[in-house]
ZAMARGU-4260 file (C-alpha; in steps of 0.2 Angstrom, whole numbers, plus 5000, padded with zeros to 4 digits):
<rodrens>
0) 5634/5341/5415 | 5644/5357/5413 | 5641/5371/5425 | 5634/5382/5411 | 5621/5369/5406
5) 5617/5367/5425 | 5614/5385/5427 | 5603/5386/5412 | 5591/5373/5420 | 5590/5383/5436
10) 5576/5395/5440 | 5581/5413/5434 | 5579/5419/5452 | 5591/5406/5459 | 5604/5409/5445
15) 5603/5428/5447 | 5608/5427/5466 | 5622/5415/5463 | 5629/5426/5449 | 5627/5442/5459
20) 5614/5448/5447 | 5599/5450/5459 | 5589/5466/5457 | 5589/5481/5470 | 5575/5480/5483
25) 5582/5494/5494 | 5577/5513/5493 | 5583/5522/5509 | 5577/5539/5515 | 5589/5552/5510
30) 5586/5567/5520 | 5588/5585/5512 | 5593/5600/5523 | 5601/5611/5509 | 5619/5605/5511
35) 5633/5609/5500 | 5635/5600/5483 | 5650/5590/5488 | 5641/5583/5503 | 5627/5578/5492
40) 5638/5569/5479 | 5648/5561/5493 | 5632/5554/5501 | 5626/5547/5485 | 5642/5539/5482
45) 5642/5531/5500 | 5624/5525/5496 | 5630/5517/5480 | 5645/5508/5488 | 5633/5501/5501
50) 5625/5490/5488 | 5610/5501/5486 | 5602/5505/5469 | 5589/5518/5474 | 5585/5532/5486
55) 5569/5540/5493 | 5572/5559/5494 | 5564/5568/5509 | 5564/5586/5514 | 5569/5584/5533
60) 5565/5599/5531 | 5574/5607/5517 | 5574/5626/5519 | 5568/5630/5501 | 5556/5616/5497
65) 5551/5618/5478 | 5562/5633/5477 | 5578/5636/5468 | 5589/5628/5481 | 5578/5613/5482
70) 5579/5610/5463 | 5597/5613/5463 | 5599/5599/5476 | 5587/5587/5467 | 5596/5590/5450
75) 5612/5585/5458 | 5604/5569/5465 | 5596/5565/5448 | 5613/5568/5440 | 5622/5556/5452
80) 5608/5543/5451 | 5609/5543/5432 | 5628/5541/5432 | 5627/5527/5445 | 5612/5517/5437
85) 5601/5521/5452 | 5583/5526/5454 | 5575/5541/5464 | 5559/5540/5473 | 5552/5556/5481
90) 5543/5559/5497 | 5528/5570/5492 | 5527/5584/5504 | 5538/5597/5513 | 5538/5586/5529
95) 5529/5571/5535 | 5515/5566/5537 | 5509/5569/5519 | 5495/5581/5518 | 5502/5598/5521
100) 5504/5601/5502 | 5519/5612/5505 | 5509/5625/5514 | 5496/5627/5500 | 5481/5623/5511
105) 5484/5637/5523 | 5477/5650/5512 | 5465/5639/5502 | 5446/5642/5501 | 5436/5635/5515
110) 5429/5621/5505 | 5447/5614/5503 | 5452/5614/5521 | 5449/5601/5534 | 5431/5599/5540
115) 5424/5590/5555 | 5408/5586/5563 | 5407/5590/5582 | 5394/5587/5595 | 5388/5596/5611
120) 5373/5592/5622 | 5361/5600/5635 | 5350/5591/5647 | 5332/5595/5650 | 5318/5588/5661
125) 5299/5589/5657 | 5285/5591/5656 | 5289/5610/5654 | 5281/5621/5641 | 5289/5636/5633
130) 5307/5631/5636 | 5321/5638/5626 | 5340/5633/5624 | 5355/5642/5615 | 5360/5629/5602
135) 5372/5640/5591 | 5390/5642/5596 | 5394/5660/5599 | 5410/5668/5604 | 5406/5672/5622
140) 5401/5654/5625 | 5418/5645/5628 | 5409/5628/5631 | 5403/5628/5613 | 5417/5637/5606
145) 5430/5625/5613 | 5432/5616/5596 | 5428/5631/5586 | 5409/5631/5586 | 5404/5630/5568
150) 5389/5628/5558 | 5374/5621/5567 | 5368/5606/5557 | 5356/5596/5568 | 5347/5597/5584
155) 5340/5580/5591 | 5333/5576/5608 | 5334/5558/5615 | 5325/5552/5630 | 5336/5545/5644
160) 5331/5531/5656 | 5327/5540/5672 | 5335/5525/5683 | 5351/5522/5673 | 5353/5538/5663
165) 5356/5528/5648 | 5349/5533/5631 | 5333/5525/5625 | 5327/5522/5607 | 5315/5537/5608
170) 5323/5552/5598 | 5315/5568/5591 | 5322/5579/5577 | 5320/5597/5583 | 5327/5606/5568
175) 5311/5614/5564 | 5310/5622/5581 | 5327/5631/5580 | 5326/5650/5576 | 5340/5662/5576
180) 5352/5651/5586 | 5338/5647/5599 | 5329/5631/5601 | 5311/5634/5607 | 5303/5617/5613
185) 5289/5611/5625 | 5299/5598/5634 | 5289/5582/5636 | 5288/5572/5652 | 5304/5564/5657
190) 5323/5567/5656 | 5330/5572/5639 | 5347/5575/5632 | 5347/5588/5618 | 5362/5585/5605
195) 5368/5598/5593 | 5380/5594/5579 | 5391/5607/5570 | 5402/5607/5555 | 5418/5616/5559
200) 5436/5618/5551 | 5443/5619/5569 | 5448/5605/5580 | 5458/5589/5578 | 5477/5589/5579
205) 5484/5606/5581 | 5499/5602/5572 | 5489/5597/5557 | 5477/5611/5556 | 5483/5617/5539
210) 5482/5600/5531 | 5471/5594/5517 | 5454/5585/5519 | 5457/5568/5512 | 5438/5566/5510
215) 5437/5580/5497 | 5445/5576/5480 | 5448/5594/5476 | 5457/5596/5492 | 5468/5582/5488
220) 5471/5589/5471 | 5480/5604/5479 | 5494/5592/5484 | 5495/5585/5467 | 5495/5602/5459
225) 5507/5609/5471 | 5520/5595/5473 | 5517/5581/5460 | 5515/5593/5445 | 5530/5602/5450
230) 5541/5587/5448 | 5532/5582/5432 | 5536/5599/5424 | 5554/5597/5428 | 5558/5579/5426
235) 5544/5572/5415 | 5557/5565/5403 | 5564/5554/5418 | 5547/5548/5424 | 5547/5529/5424
240) 5566/5528/5422 | 5578/5537/5434 | 5563/5545/5442 | 5553/5530/5450 | 5539/5538/5459
245) 5532/5546/5474 | 5531/5540/5493 | 5517/5546/5505 | 5522/5545/5523 | 5509/5543/5536
250) 5494/5552/5529 | 5478/5550/5539 | 5464/5560/5547 | 5472/5567/5562 | 5455/5572/5569
255) 5460/5569/5587 | 5468/5582/5598 | 5478/5568/5605 | 5488/5566/5589 | 5494/5549/5593
260) 5480/5541/5603 | 5478/5525/5594 | 5461/5522/5601 | 5452/5536/5592 | 5436/5530/5584
265) 5417/5533/5585 | 5412/5531/5603 | 5426/5542/5609 | 5419/5557/5618 | 5423/5575/5613
270) 5433/5570/5597 | 5428/5579/5581 | 5425/5567/5567 | 5431/5569/5549 | 5417/5576/5538
275) 5412/5582/5521 | 5397/5586/5511 | 5398/5569/5503 | 5399/5560/5519 | 5383/5569/5525
280) 5374/5564/5508 | 5380/5546/5509 | 5374/5544/5527 | 5357/5551/5522 | 5357/5539/5507
285) 5360/5524/5518 | 5350/5528/5534 | 5336/5538/5526 | 5329/5556/5530 | 5330/5553/5548
290) 5349/5550/5548 | 5351/5565/5559 | 5343/5556/5574 | 5358/5544/5574 | 5372/5557/5572
295) 5373/5559/5592 | 5377/5540/5593 | 5393/5542/5584 | 5399/5548/5601 | 5386/5541/5613
300) 5381/5524/5617 | 5363/5518/5613 | 5366/5499/5610 | 5364/5492/5592 | 5358/5509/5585
305) 5375/5516/5590 | 5384/5502/5581 | 5373/5504/5566 | 5378/5523/5565 | 5396/5520/5568
310) 5397/5506/5555 | 5390/5516/5541 | 5400/5531/5546 | 5417/5522/5546 | 5412/5512/5530
315) 5409/5529/5521 | 5424/5539/5527 | 5436/5524/5524 | 5429/5522/5507 | 5430/5540/5502
320) 5448/5541/5509 | 5453/5527/5497 | 5444/5535/5482 | 5449/5553/5484 | 5466/5552/5492
325) 5475/5536/5488 | 5467/5531/5471 | 5467/5549/5464 | 5486/5551/5468 | 5489/5533/5462
330) 5480/5535/5446 | 5489/5552/5442 | 5506/5543/5444 | 5502/5528/5434 | 5495/5539/5420
335) 5513/5546/5419 | 5523/5530/5420 | 5528/5531/5438 | 5523/5522/5454 | 5515/5527/5470
340) 5520/5519/5487 | 5521/5523/5505 | 5512/5519/5521 | 5499/5525/5534 | 5501/5523/5553
345) 5497/5505/5559 | 5502/5507/5577 | 5493/5498/5590 | 5478/5494/5579 | 5475/5512/5573
350) 5475/5505/5555 | 5456/5502/5557 | 5453/5518/5566 | 5453/5537/5565 | 5465/5549/5573
355) 5482/5546/5565 | 5474/5532/5556 | 5466/5531/5539 | 5451/5520/5544 | 5455/5504/5535
360) 5472/5498/5530 | 5467/5488/5515 | 5457/5503/5508 | 5469/5516/5512 | 5483/5508/5502
365) 5472/5501/5489 | 5478/5514/5476 | 5496/5512/5479 | 5508/5501/5469 | 5515/5492/5484
370) 5509/5487/5501 | 5518/5497/5514 | 5521/5498/5533 | 5534/5506/5544 | 5544/5499/5559
375) 5551/5513/5570 | 5554/5518/5588 | 5556/5500/5595 | 5539/5494/5589 | 5548/5477/5587
380) 5560/5471/5600 | 5567/5453/5600 | 5559/5442/5613 | 5544/5454/5616 | 5532/5446/5604
385) 5518/5444/5617 | 5523/5456/5632 | 5521/5474/5629 | 5537/5484/5627 | 5540/5501/5633
390) 5543/5514/5619 | 5541/5533/5617 | 5522/5531/5614 | 5519/5521/5630 | 5518/5503/5628
395) 5518/5493/5612 | 5504/5481/5607 | 5518/5468/5604 | 5506/5455/5597 | 5500/5467/5584
400) 5518/5472/5579 | 5524/5455/5579 | 5510/5445/5572 | 5499/5457/5563 | 5507/5472/5555
405) 5519/5463/5542 | 5506/5449/5538 | 5493/5462/5535 | 5504/5471/5522 | 5510/5456/5513
410) 5492/5450/5512 | 5487/5466/5503 | 5502/5463/5491 | 5496/5445/5487 | 5478/5450/5484
415) 5480/5466/5474 | 5486/5461/5456 | 5494/5479/5453 | 5505/5477/5468 | 5513/5461/5460
420) 5517/5453/5477 | 5527/5468/5482 | 5527/5474/5500 | 5538/5488/5507 | 5543/5492/5524
425) 5551/5507/5531 | 5564/5500/5543 | 5577/5504/5557 | 5571/5522/5560 | 5572/5530/5577
430) 5579/5515/5586 | 5593/5526/5591 | 5612/5523/5591 | 5609/5507/5601 | 5604/5499/5585
435) 5617/5490/5575 | 5618/5478/5560 | 5614/5463/5571 | 5597/5471/5576 | 5594/5477/5558
440) 5597/5460/5551 | 5584/5453/5564 | 5572/5466/5559 | 5575/5462/5540 | 5573/5443/5543
445) 5557/5447/5553 | 5550/5456/5538 | 5556/5444/5525 | 5548/5429/5533 | 5531/5437/5533
450) 5532/5442/5515 | 5540/5459/5515 | 5552/5461/5500 | 5556/5480/5498 | 5565/5490/5511
455) 5566/5509/5515 | 5580/5510/5528 | 5578/5525/5539 | 5589/5535/5535 | 5604/5543/5526
460) 5606/5561/5533 | 5618/5573/5525 | 5617/5585/5539 | 5632/5588/5550 | 5635/5575/5563
465) 5628/5573/5576 | 5610/5575/5568 | 5598/5572/5583 | 5584/5568/5571 | 5579/5550/5574
470) 5596/5540/5573 | 5603/5529/5568 | 5610/5537/5552 | 5619/5524/5540 | 5634/5534/5535
475) 5633/5549/5548 | 5646/5559/5538 | 5658/5545/5541 | 5655/5544/5560 | 5646/5527/5560
480) 5659/5514/5563 | 5648/5500/5556 | 5645/5508/5540 | 5659/5499/5531 | 5650/5483/5534
485) 5632/5489/5530 | 5634/5483/5512 | 5635/5465/5519 | 5617/5467/5526 | 5611/5475/5509
490) 5618/5461/5498 | 5609/5449/5510 | 5593/5458/5509 | 5594/5460/5490 | 5597/5441/5488
495) 5583/5436/5500 | 5571/5448/5492 | 5575/5442/5475 | 5572/5424/5479 | 5556/5428/5489
500) 5548/5439/5475 | 5537/5436/5460 | 5532/5419/5464 | 5516/5412/5472 | 5514/5412/5491
505) 5509/5396/5498 | 5498/5397/5514 | 5485/5385/5522 | 5473/5398/5530 | 5465/5415/5527
510) 5460/5426/5542 | 5446/5439/5540 | 5452/5457/5543 | 5442/5464/5558 | 5439/5482/5553
515) 5420/5480/5549 | 5418/5469/5565 | 5426/5482/5576 | 5415/5496/5569 | 5400/5486/5572
520) 5402/5480/5590 | 5413/5469/5600 | 5426/5461/5590 | 5443/5451/5591 | 5458/5459/5583
525) 5463/5449/5567 | 5481/5446/5574 | 5475/5435/5588 | 5472/5420/5577 | 5486/5424/5566
530) 5498/5423/5581 | 5491/5405/5585 | 5494/5400/5567 | 5511/5407/5566 | 5517/5399/5582
535) 5511/5382/5575 | 5520/5385/5558 | 5503/5387/5549 | 5505/5401/5537 | 5491/5412/5532
540) 5485/5428/5524 | 5474/5442/5530 | 5459/5446/5519 | 5447/5461/5521 | 5428/5459/5518
545) 5430/5469/5502 | 5440/5455/5494 | 5427/5443/5499 | 5413/5453/5491 | 5420/5461/5476
550) 5423/5445/5466 | 5442/5445/5470 | 5439/5429/5481 | 5431/5413/5474 | 5426/5397/5483
555) 5427/5380/5474 | 5431/5362/5478 | 5432/5367/5497 | 5446/5379/5493 | 5446/5398/5494
560) 5456/5407/5479 | 5461/5425/5480 | 5471/5431/5465 | 5485/5417/5464 | 5483/5412/5483
565) 5474/5396/5487 | 5468/5393/5505 | 5461/5377/5514 | 5450/5387/5526 | 5444/5404/5531
570) 5445/5409/5549 | 5434/5422/5556 | 5439/5431/5572 | 5425/5433/5585 | 5413/5446/5578
575) 5397/5452/5587 | 5391/5458/5570 | 5397/5457/5552 | 5390/5466/5536 | 5374/5457/5529
580) 5382/5454/5512 | 5397/5446/5520 | 5386/5434/5530 | 5377/5430/5514 | 5393/5426/5505
585) 5400/5416/5519 | 5384/5406/5520 | 5384/5402/5502 | 5402/5397/5503 | 5399/5386/5518
590) 5385/5377/5509 | 5397/5374/5495 | 5409/5365/5507 | 5422/5379/5511 | 5428/5376/5529
595) 5424/5391/5539 | 5431/5392/5557 | 5423/5405/5569 | 5433/5409/5584 | 5422/5407/5600
600) 5405/5409/5591 | 5396/5414/5576 | 5390/5433/5574 | 5374/5437/5581 | 5368/5450/5569
605) 5371/5461/5554 | 5381/5477/5555 | 5367/5486/5546 | 5354/5479/5557 | 5339/5470/5550
610) 5333/5453/5552 | 5346/5440/5547 | 5341/5426/5559 | 5336/5415/5545 | 5353/5417/5537
615) 5363/5414/5553 | 5353/5398/5556 | 5358/5392/5538 | 5376/5396/5542 | 5376/5387/5558
620) 5368/5372/5550 | 5382/5370/5538 | 5394/5355/5540 | 5408/5365/5534 | 5406/5378/5549
625) 5414/5375/5566 | 5417/5386/5581 | 5434/5385/5589 | 5442/5392/5605 | 5457/5403/5601
630) 5470/5393/5610 | 5464/5377/5601 | 5465/5385/5584 | 5483/5379/5579 | 5481/5361/5585
635) 5463/5360/5578 | 5469/5365/5560 | 5483/5353/5561 | 5471/5339/5566 | 5460/5343/5551
640) 5475/5343/5539 | 5475/5362/5536 | 5494/5364/5536 | 5509/5362/5524 | 5524/5358/5535
645) 5527/5348/5550 | 5539/5352/5565 | 5544/5339/5577 | 5538/5348/5593 | 5530/5365/5598
650) 5543/5379/5593 | 5534/5395/5595 | 5548/5406/5590 | 5551/5397/5573 | 5543/5406/5557
655) 5543/5400/5540 | 5537/5407/5523 | 5535/5398/5506 | 5536/5405/5489 | 5534/5394/5473
660) 5543/5398/5457 | 5542/5388/5441 | 5553/5373/5445 | 5559/5380/5462 | 5551/5380/5479
665) 5559/5393/5491 | 5556/5390/5510 | 5563/5403/5522 | 5565/5398/5541 | 5569/5410/5554
670) 5572/5408/5573 | 5566/5425/5580 | 5571/5422/5598 | 5586/5431/5605 | 5592/5418/5617
675) 5585/5401/5612 | 5591/5390/5598 | 5581/5379/5587 | 5585/5361/5584 | 5571/5351/5577
680) 5565/5339/5563 | 5555/5347/5549 | 5545/5339/5536 | 5541/5347/5519 | 5529/5341/5506
685) 5543/5340/5493 | 5551/5325/5484 | 5569/5324/5479 | 5584/5333/5486 | 5582/5348/5498
690) 5596/5361/5498 | 5601/5374/5511 | 5605/5391/5504 | 5615/5403/5515 | 5610/5420/5507
695) 5623/5429/5518 | 5637/5419/5511 | 5629/5415/5495 | 5633/5397/5497 | 5622/5381/5496
700) 5624/5365/5505 | 5614/5348/5505 | 5601/5347/5518 | 5603/5328/5520 | 5585/5326/5519
705) 5576/5309/5520 | 5561/5305/5509 | 5546/5295/5515 | 5537/5294/5498 | 5525/5309/5501
710) 5538/5322/5507 | 5555/5324/5514 | 5562/5327/5532 | 5578/5336/5537 | 5586/5342/5553
715) 5584/5361/5556 | 5597/5369/5567 | 5596/5388/5570 | 5605/5399/5582 | 5596/5413/5590
720) 5593/5426/5576 | 5598/5414/5562 | 5588/5412/5546 | 5591/5400/5531 | 5583/5396/5515
725) 5578/5378/5510 | 5576/5375/5491 | 5567/5361/5483 | 5562/5357/5465 | 5570/5354/5448
730) 5580/5370/5449 | 5588/5365/5466 | 5592/5348/5459 | 5605/5356/5447 | 5613/5366/5461
735) 5631/5362/5466 | 5632/5360/5485 | 5645/5357/5498 | 5644/5348/5515 | 5639/5360/5529
740) 5654/5361/5541 | 5648/5356/5558 | 5657/5356/5575 | 5663/5339/5580 | 5668/5335/5597
745) 5675/5347/5610 | 5682/5363/5604 | 5699/5370/5609 | 5697/5386/5618 | 5710/5400/5613
750) 5714/5408/5629 | 5725/5422/5623 | 5734/5433/5629 | 5724/5446/5618 | 5733/5462/5612
755) 5719/5475/5610 | 5720/5490/5599 | 5707/5504/5596 | 5701/5514/5582 | 5686/5525/5580
760) 5676/5526/5563 | 5687/5540/5557 | 5703/5533/5563 | 5700/5516/5555 | 5711/5506/5550
765) 5724/5516/5560 | 5724/5508/5577 | 5730/5514/5594 | 5737/5501/5606 | 5727/5500/5622
770) 5732/5485/5633 | 5734/5466/5634 | 5720/5455/5641 | 5723/5438/5648 | 5704/5435/5648
775) 5691/5442/5637 | 5678/5453/5645 | 5665/5467/5641 | 5675/5482/5637 | 5660/5493/5640
780) 5661/5491/5659 | 5663/5507/5669 | 5681/5504/5673 | 5686/5500/5655 | 5679/5509/5640
785) 5661/5513/5644 | 5661/5528/5631 | 5671/5521/5617 | 5662/5518/5600 | 5672/5510/5586
790) 5682/5495/5583 | 5692/5484/5595 | 5706/5474/5587 | 5710/5458/5596 | 5726/5449/5591
795) 5733/5432/5597 | 5743/5418/5591 | 5738/5400/5591 | 5748/5384/5586 | 5743/5369/5576
800) 5754/5354/5577 | 5762/5344/5563 | 5749/5331/5565 | 5734/5343/5563 | 5721/5337/5550
805) 5719/5347/5535 | 5701/5352/5529 | 5687/5362/5537 | 5691/5370/5554 | 5678/5380/5562
810) 5681/5396/5572 | 5668/5400/5585 | 5669/5418/5592 | 5656/5415/5606 | 5648/5431/5611
815) 5652/5446/5600 | 5645/5464/5602 | 5643/5465/5588 | 5650/5465/5570 | 5666/5455/5568
820) 5679/5453/5554 | 5691/5439/5556 | 5709/5439/5549 | 5720/5423/5549 | 5738/5425/5544
825) 5734/5442/5536 | 5719/5436/5525 | 5701/5440/5529 | 5691/5425/5533 | 5675/5434/5533
830) 5663/5447/5541 | 5649/5442/5553 | 5635/5454/5558 | 5624/5442/5568 | 5623/5425/5576
835) 5630/5412/5573 | 5648/5420/5575 | 5656/5405/5567 | 5666/5403/5551 | 5677/5390/5542
840) 5696/5395/5543 | 5702/5379/5536 | 5709/5386/5520 | 5719/5400/5529 | 5728/5390/5543
845) 5745/5382/5543 | 5755/5370/5554 | 5764/5379/5567 | 5760/5397/5573 | 5745/5406/5566
850) 5741/5424/5568 | 5723/5427/5573 | 5715/5445/5572 | 5697/5448/5576 | 5690/5466/5574
855) 5674/5469/5583 | 5664/5485/5580 | 5651/5491/5592 | 5637/5504/5589 | 5638/5523/5592
860) 5627/5523/5607 | 5642/5522/5619 | 5650/5538/5613 | 5634/5546/5607 | 5620/5542/5619
865) 5603/5548/5612 | 5585/5550/5617 | 5579/5536/5606 | 5591/5524/5614 | 5584/5527/5631
870) 5571/5513/5630 | 5585/5501/5624 | 5593/5487/5633 | 5611/5491/5628 | 5623/5476/5625
875) 5641/5474/5630 | 5656/5480/5619 | 5669/5469/5611 | 5673/5451/5611 | 5667/5441/5626
880) 5670/5424/5618 | 5675/5410/5622 | 5684/5409/5606 | 5686/5391/5601 | 5692/5380/5587
885) 5682/5365/5581 | 5686/5351/5569 | 5672/5349/5556
</rodrens>
């Protein structure tokens, strides 16, 4: 069969990547500072030559946002983008996080500004007649005025247990006894705590005091009118073409003085809570006329009554955020032919909380056209998937960042049809100059294998070098020595994303998102069971209760279907309580035969209260319901047949992801460990030939699979950090492949001597002689070149005898720090940016003497130490080897 005919039979996706016609999936931040026109044009040219087809423009900050200087710069960028066939996204405010509305909120009417509910309390003892208390905040009462006082909205007394001091169920509404700021009350017998609540515009994060109120649609409209409409007025003809859409960066409530306290939620004392007239009305609608009796319990503990109040409050504010902020902006964009993307803060589980969070991840991003997350500040560090890692905000919840964050986002992309399976990650930012292409590729693979397929690298900065703002910067005005190799990572990313987009994700299990459970009482974080599944190569999606209740999810034939996803079972992390409607839905599905697996135990009550014992008894009686200990989850599901692939042994660092296209199944495998290799047998439920596809080199090889009649097995060998694609199906059958060159026997170590030359980024390729080395070593050591950043050029000669075999000859560079380009006899054999540092030089060698040149480029951290790199474990510099030749 002719090559053309074979290509026609292939999947379009596979044909695209093999022909170099994959789409663009990369839209980096391009920071604007008001620089000169030639600098802007040069930066756009560098972005284009790096294999990138879009930018996300951000004021960082621009001195004239929305003014003449701003529009001059954006006109230049738009002109360059049109000429280069690129697209432009726009960060939607004058600085991050989104919500400042370019300063328009500062002088806006009070009803458009932030509003909080705060609480203060006084203790009283009785019986005591004719008692009086000051309950209105006044200027000369610092205790009350600490959070700005405000409008008194309720006065409630709750009896305290005289032995424990705990609150009891007895509460009295004292509003009718308030007159002119004073409470006049005959205190009954016992100890009482009098709670006052206030509506106030003061409090919360100081740096966000002039931000909009996401719970008020008219307040959000200020952002739209100020920023979005300004772009539409100027570029409406480009909307949906060169102008792709808008990006919101980390909007949230920011109601906590501790701006980045990730545990801010109802129950935390002395924290003002996001508020609006509509929140008050909805609470009264849900809880009745006596809702004020429960308001103090948003801060103070009184058993199940506190959980009741907090559940309803969080359910209301997270729903209003989704409706008034995200959906309103998203609808505005879609009506004008552009898209709306971005992300909220997810850090350390704040995605289901207040503070810098938005209350509920799935709701907060529901109105956007892609799911989105960000990975910055060493939130992910290779090898630290379970142990906390020290970062600028203290310690990471490494389990969440590794097992929860990306899966949560990709799951949203799978269940929401308008997202079309698209998940965006802002990546690489604020890792410092210690981060190079090797770590960037690891971060990219980490995201890809969890379903992320769009990337916003952080960042290109046109500011004069060194820009101290959150490096690394990709080009850095020509100072980044690895920039000339950055396109290799981008080509790889686009190929991988192209293959892993637009198909159907195949996974065995669904895991319930924990937000409602956490609002209602004790709860297990959703990523705990996800971790157990991924470490046992059982893929899953994370589903919010909304998707299970709004008709998105359906159960039939013992399977759960959500959009195009089909799951064998639903896993419910431990939850003291769940919403009554969800308990009813789960019971109905279990009675129909859908396998439900509760971690540790079934819930004991409903989030809203009420008697659900009969319902829980029905649920417990279902044969499809089982409880499982967390650590037994992976083996238990495998024992029940709830899995897709099989691995010979327990390999906890191995991840996989499966996308199905028409006629083509695409499996990605990734070894996440920084030190341990993977060598194991893998069984896939696929008949016919399996093909290994190397997206970095854009080459395919036969996997040498063996069929057993139900599937096929092959040997999977991955170096640390290495990823590979396995292809199956009719399209893969038509693919021309070659054998994988594998090292055979003992290698021949090339011992030098090595002539070493040096060049900085600006000097390259003009090298300066340094010295000759008899042995390879770390050139970053104190007595050598500890402050050099750039390229080390190693030259040596090796000889092949007349009896040398022709054919593949593998060159293994050993340890490399960190980007390498190899030249043999004056010709480039290839560029390597990560493990394994190995390539075939067989076609370039000759009998007799051969000149070998290895150019190794480190990162800028040696010459440019920065704050963000202070938490990094810096690697050596240069080529450490051993460099060896292997017959293949």
